[in-house]
C-alpha positions in Angstrom: 59.4 -8.1 4.9 59.3 -11.1 2.6 62.0 -13.5 1.9 63.7 -14.1 -1.5 61.9 -17.5 -1.5 58.6 -15.6 -1.2 59.5 -13.4 -4.2 60.5 -16.4 -6.3 57.0 -17.9 -5.8 55.6 -15.1 -8.1 55.7 -16.1 -11.7 55.8 -12.8 -13.6 56.1 -13.0 -17.4 56.1 -10.8 -20.5 53.1 -11.2 -22.8 51.5 -9.5 -25.8 47.9 -8.4 -25.8 46.2 -10.0 -28.8 42.6 -9.1 -28.0 41.0 -6.3 -26.0 37.2 -5.9 -25.5 35.0 -3.8 -23.3 33.9 -5.8 -20.2 30.3 -4.6 -19.9 29.3 -6.9 -17.0 32.2 -5.8 -14.7 31.2 -3.6 -11.7 33.9 -1.1 -12.4 35.0 -0.1 -16.0 37.3 -2.8 -17.4 38.5 -4.6 -20.5 38.6 -8.3 -21.2 42.1 -9.1 -22.5 43.6 -12.1 -24.2 47.4 -12.1 -23.6 49.9 -14.4 -25.5 52.6 -15.7 -23.1 54.4 -17.8 -25.7 55.0 -21.3 -24.4 52.8 -20.5 -21.3 49.8 -20.1 -23.7 47.2 -17.4 -24.1 45.5 -16.3 -20.9 42.5 -14.1 -20.1 42.7 -11.1 -17.8 40.2 -8.5 -16.6 42.0 -5.1 -16.4 40.6 -1.8 -15.0 42.7 0.3 -17.4 39.9 2.1 -19.4 40.8 5.6 -18.4 44.2 5.7 -20.0 43.9 3.0 -22.7 41.5 2.3 -25.6 40.9 -1.3 -26.8 42.4 -0.8 -30.3 45.7 0.7 -28.9 46.2 -2.2 -26.5 46.5 -4.8 -29.4 50.2 -5.7 -29.8 51.2 -4.0 -26.6 53.7 -6.0 -24.5 53.0 -6.1 -20.8 54.1 -7.8 -17.6 51.7 -10.0 -15.6 51.6 -12.5 -12.8 50.5 -15.8 -14.2 50.4 -18.1 -11.2 47.6 -16.7 -9.1 44.5 -18.9 -9.0 41.9 -18.0 -11.7 39.3 -15.4 -10.5 35.7 -15.4 -11.6 34.7 -11.8 -12.3 31.0 -11.6 -13.4 30.8 -14.1 -16.3 34.5 -14.0 -17.1 37.4 -16.1 -15.7 40.5 -13.9 -15.2 43.7 -16.1 -15.4 46.4 -13.6 -14.8 47.0 -10.2 -13.2 48.3 -7.5 -15.5 50.7 -5.2 -13.5 50.6 -1.5 -13.5 51.5 1.6 -11.4 49.0 4.1 -10.1 49.7 7.6 -11.3 49.0 10.8 -9.4 45.3 10.7 -10.7 44.9 7.1 -9.3 44.8 5.7 -12.9 46.8 2.6 -13.8 49.8 2.9 -16.1 50.8 -0.5 -17.5 54.2 -2.0 -16.7 56.0 -2.8 -19.9 59.4 -4.1 -20.9 61.8 -1.3 -21.9 62.5 -3.3 -25.0 60.6 -6.0 -27.0 61.1 -9.4 -25.4 60.0 -12.9 -26.2 56.5 -13.7 -24.9 56.6 -15.8 -21.8 60.0 -14.6 -20.6 60.2 -14.8 -16.9 60.8 -11.7 -14.8 63.5 -12.1 -12.3 
C-alpha cells in the first residue's frame, strides 16, 4: 500500500503528441515522441507502442504521462517523461487518453 502523499508525488499531466518518429536504435520497437505539455514545455519520450499505433496517427493525439521521473537515456535518446498505457489481452499497450480534450499540461489528480 502507498499513502496519499506517495500518490501526490507523481506529476501526471495531459499532453499532445506533436512529433512521432521511428526509434531505430532502440532494442525493442519504439517511437521517439515529442509531447507538448503547455506551460510545462515540450518533452521527449520513448514509447513502445508500435504494434497498435502508426507515427502519422499519433500526431495530435492527447495522452497522459508522468513528467517528474528523472530523464532516462535510451540508446542515443533522452526520454524525459513516461507515457501511460494499459496492456491489452495481447500484451500490447493501449494509450491512456483524456475522455475529452483538455488543456495541455493539466494535472491529473
